[in-house]
N, C-alpha and C positions, 0 to 999 in steps of 0.2 A: 344298552349298547355293549357289545362284546369287544374286548381288546386282547391282543396277545401281550402277555407280560412275562418278565423275568424277575424273580424275587430272591432275596437272600436274607438271612438273619445273622446279625453279628452284634455281640454284646447286648442282647435284648432289644435291638432296634431292627425293624423290618424295613428293608429298602425294596421298593417296587419300581421297576423300570417298564414304561409303556413303550413297546417296540415301535408301533406305527407313528406315534407322536414324538418319540425321541425325548420324552420327559421322564422325570423321576420324582418320587415322593418318599417320605420316611414316616413310619408309624412308630411311636415311642410311648413309654409310660402306659402301656396297655394292660388290660385285665380281661381274662376270659373265664366265663363260668358256663354252666349248662344252658343258660338262656340269654346271656348277654355278653357282648364284646364292646369294650369301651377303651378310649385312649385319646391320643393326639396325632394328627396328621400334620407334618411339617413340609411346606413347599415354598420355595423362594423366601425363606426367613420368616414365614408366617405360620403360627400354630393354630390349628382348628380342632376343637374338641369334638369327638364323635361318640355315639352310643347306638349300637345295633342290637336289636332284640330278635331272638329265635322265635319264629312263628310257625315253621313247618319243617319237616324232614323228608328226604327221599326214602323210597322203599329199599332199604339196604339188603333185603332178602334176594333181590335180583342181581346182586354183584357176587363175583367169585373173588376171594382174597387169597393170596399166597405168595410164595417166594419162587423165583425162577431157579435158583440154586443156592447153595450154602452162603456164598459171599457175593451174590448178584444183586441187582437192583430190585427193589420192592415194586410190585405192580398190582394193578386191579384192572379188570375189564368187565364191561356190562354185558350180561347175557342178552343177545339180540338174535333175531332171525337173519339169515343171509350168510355171506362169506365172512371168514375170520377177519379179513382185511377191513370189514365194515365196523368192527368193534373198536370203540375208543380205548386207548391204552395210555395210562399215566405212569411215567417212570420217575422215581425219586432217587437221587444219587448220581454217581459217575457222570 
C-alpha cells in the first residue's frame, strides 16, 4: 500500500505523518547499517520493535544526481522516455 507522508527528524527521532489517514508515528532508538535498519516505532503510547533487512537495491546507474544551483534544493530524477514532466522529482529542503 502506498501512502503520502510528511516526515521530520528532530533530536534523533523520526516523526512520520500519514496524510490520508491523518495519523502520526515516531521512530526512535534506531540503528542503520549497510544491510539492516532497526529501532522502535511509537504510536499511541505503545513501542514496537522493528528490524528491516536489506535484500535488494535499485539500479542507481539510471539516475542523474546533482544540484539545481549553489544554494538550491537537492534533486534527483529518473531517466525515462517521454516528456520531462513525466519524470519523478524529489526535492529535499526549502
